[in-house]
N, C-alpha and C positions, 0 to 999 in steps of 0.2 A: 421028628418033624410032624406037625399036624397037617390038617387039610389045606391050610393057607400057605402057599409058596411066597417067596420074597416078591415076585412080580405081582401076584394077586394082592398082596398087602399094599404095594406101591399104587396100584390102580384104585383100590378101595379108598386109600387115604387121599388121593389127588382128585378124584372125579366125583361128580354128583351120582348118588345111587338112586335107582328106581326100584321101589318095592311093590311087588305084585301080590295081592291077596284075593280071596274070594268072598264076596258078600253072601249073606245067608240065603239069598234067592238064587245063588249060583253064578251071578254075573261077576265079571272081573273088576278089580279095583287096582289102579296103578297110581302110585304117589311118589314124587321125588323126595329124597331125604338128604338134606345138606349136612346132617349130623352123622351120617353113616361112617363107621370107623371099625378098625380091627380091635377086638376085645382081648383075644388070645389066639393061640395057634389054630383053634377050631371054631371060634365064635366071632361074630360081628355084633355091633351094638348101634342103636340110634336113640336119640332123645325125642320123645313125643312132645313137640312144641305146639303143633297145630295139625294133629293127625287123628281126630276122633274116629273117622271111618276106618282107617287102617287098624287102629287098636281094637275097635269093636269087632272087626272081622277076625282078628287074631284070637280074640277071646272065644269066638265060636269055632274057628278052624285055625290052629296054630301053624299050618303049613304055609310057606311063602317062597318067593323067589326074589333075589336081589340081582339086578343087572347093573354093572359098572363097565363103562367103555371109555378108553382113552380117545377123546374126540379127534385128536390130530392124526393118530396112526390107525384109527378104526379097528382097534383090537381091545378085547376085554374079557369079561367073565359073566356067566350065569351061575349064581350061587344059590342052591336050593337047600332048604332046611326047615327047622321048626323053631318057633319063637315062644319066649315066655315074657309076659308083660309084668313089670314090677312097679307098683304104685307107692310102696312103702317098704320099710325093712332094710336089711343089710345090703342086698343087691341094689336096691334103689339108691341108697346112700353112696355105695361104691360108684355107681354110674354118674351120679351128680358130681361127686368129687373128680371123677375122670374128666368131665366136661369143664368143670371149674378150672382145672389145671391146663386144659387145652385151649379154651375159648373164654377168656375172662368176661366178655360181653354177654355170655349166655347165663343169664340170671337164674338162680335156683328157683325162684317163684314162677318162672316161665315153663319149667320142666314138669309136665303132667305125669309122665311115666317114663321108665327106662325099658327098652325092649332089647333083650339079649337073644341072638339068633345062633343056634347050633347048626353049623354048615355040615350037610350030609352028602352033598354031591356038587361037583364043580365041572362045568363044561366051558370050553373057550368060545368066544364070539369073535369072528373075523369078518372083514368086509369081503364081498365077492371080488373086489378089485384085485385081491391077492391071487385069485384063481387065474386072472388075466396077466399076471406077471408084475403087477405093481409092487414097489418096495415101500418100506416104512418111510424112508427119506422122501420119496416122491409124494406119498399121501400127506406126510407132515407139511410139505411145502404147499400143496394144493389147499389143504384145509386151514393152514395158517393164513394164507392169502385171503381166503373167504372170511375168516374171522376179523381180519384187519380192514377189510374194505366195506 
């Protein structure tokens, strides 16, 4: 088994991912990625549809962090690693084919690059509410109500 457990895979595949990179001047860049997905046991992938800043940052400094959190139970993961940006070639074509199979509305001509992330470290993210004794069922009920109101 690789770095990504079944629960990590579940959260990555269900939730919006937030990718943190560093700009050349050292300031942070945080960008939501609706295309974040599991690529294999140790890697994530996202399609660059509208991410020129994120991709440029990764070309300068390939280190990044991806945060994914199950919004209802307030648990998730911080996945740290290194990214490679593919704009052509075999890996780019594999990535485009991956998204064509998963999301038919994601047109090939919209994908500017494919970013493959090798996950090197994973740490859990949990709400402080668990420290006070809250359960997943309780938090799910609270946040489901907020989403529906």
